[in-house]
C-alpha positions, 0 to 999 in steps of 0.5 A: 182598354175595355174587354170587348175592344181588346177581345176585337183586337185580339181576333185582329191579330191572331188574324194577321199572324196567320196571314204572316205566317202563311205568307212567309212574311220576309220570303213574300217581301222579297218575292214581290220585289222579284217579280216587280222587276220581272213586270219592268222587263219589256221581254216578259210578254214574249212567252204570254202565257209566263208572263199572265201567270207571273202577273197572277202570282204579282197580284195575289201578292201584292193584294194580300200584303197590302192588306195586311198591312192596312189591316196593322195600320188600322188596328193601331190607329183605332187601338190609339183612338180608343185609349184616347177617348178612354183617358179624356172620358169621351163615352161615344168616341170610345163606343165608335171606335170599339165598333170600328175594331168590330168592323176591322176584325170582320174585314181580317177575317175575310181577308184572310181566307181570301189569302188562304185560297192560293192553291193552284185549283182554288179559283175555279169552279167545282163539283160536289158530289153528295151519297147517302150512306147505309140507312134508307130512307133516313139517309137518303132525306140527309143527302138531300138536305145536304143537296139543298144546304150546298146549294143555299151556300153556293146562292149565298156568294153569287155562285151558278149552281147545276146539277148534274147528275141526280138519283133518287131515293126509292120513298124520299130524298136522293141516293146521290147528287153530283152539283157543278158550282160556278164562280171564283174560288168555288173550290178553294171554299168548298174543298174543305167540306169533303168527308162523312156528315152526321146528322141527328133527329126525329125521324120524320118517317118514324111513327114512334118519333124515335131519334135517328142517326143518318150518315152522307158523304161529300166529295168535292174535286175541281174543274180543271181548264184545258191547260191542264193535260190529263191522260186517260187511256181509252183501254183504263176506262169503262163506259155504261150508258143507262135510261135517266131518272127524275125529272127532264121530260119525256125524251130524258126518261125513254133513252139510254142518254145517262152517261157512267165512265169508270176508271179502272186503275184507281176506281173513280166513277162519275155519271152525268145525266142532266143533258138529253143528249148521250153525246153532251153527258158523254162530254161533261162525265169525261170533264168530270173525270179528268177534275176527279183525277186531278184531284186525286193528283192534288190529294196526294201531294198535300198528304205527302206535305202532311196537310190536313185534307178529307179522304173518301171513307165508309159513310158511317159511324166513327168517319163523321168529320161534321155532326149535326143534332137538331134533338134533343138540342140544337147544335152542329160541331165541326170534329176536326176544328172545334167550330160549333154553332147552336143554330142548325137551321142557319147552318142547313141554309147555307151559313157555312163560312165560319166552318170553311174558314177555320178548316182552311187556317188549319191547313196553315197551321197544321194544328190539330184539336181533339174533339169529343163528338156529340152524342 
């Protein structure tokens, strides 16, 4: 079989192997049989919440197993078609088969990523917090570039984006911002982006046009619903109010409507200033705090299970997990997975899916890649 077709087939086989490993194939088949039997039990709906949980798990397993089997069958059929076409010298049919394998490889990659989003909070909306590192205007501008990048990524996926909190830089860019991304699996995808991001470029703020390195951090945590009980003791929090900054009209900028809540035991700080009402900002800040505390517990569990997860570190050299180089060459490099892109403009315009897919896969395989950072 020609090299191009073999490359597509190998890529599909890798996706299928990861899917089977992630699902623990034999256990998944047994579990699906168990769930199908429970669905047939007329007493299941005596407990509506338990029934919904069963139906949700059954649907997820059925879709993942069905997609895996369908791709395996289509792979075998297409490979046989290409081999037959090559044996008979039918070039047009062989090219059609190669094109089919290329499309199947893309579908397999999508199904693989979808199956990997099985964490209890993965389907939820998500908060995405961006903070500029040291470096003043340079880092503030980089933080604003990241805000735009994630906004564009969210829009590509059809997510709704709300700006929850915003602190402008003194000359340009932002000191920090918190986005709320609303859409299916928003947290599942975005959770791989937590960490420090490094930018290398010719500074637009330097009259001598020198190359500068800037840092900013991203922190991602899921929106949680009322079914998840997170207890917050009033004695463990401090609430501050202050005047909102940025656009918002006369009222929002002249009253102490913005709210900041500090959780004293963990040091977690959240803030909201996008509403005209202090009461509404306080309610949204409480929602953020509940989400942050929940994410804190999720991260502890993942770390205990030796899962690869981003941790909040100093926003500076040695802590970055991805570098974006705009000068003297064009390259984006993920230091966790080794995934690269030679089109930084596309990445900064929201083309983040390959990086997210690789990071999700790495969480399953546990394979660590030794990657050198770029200069």
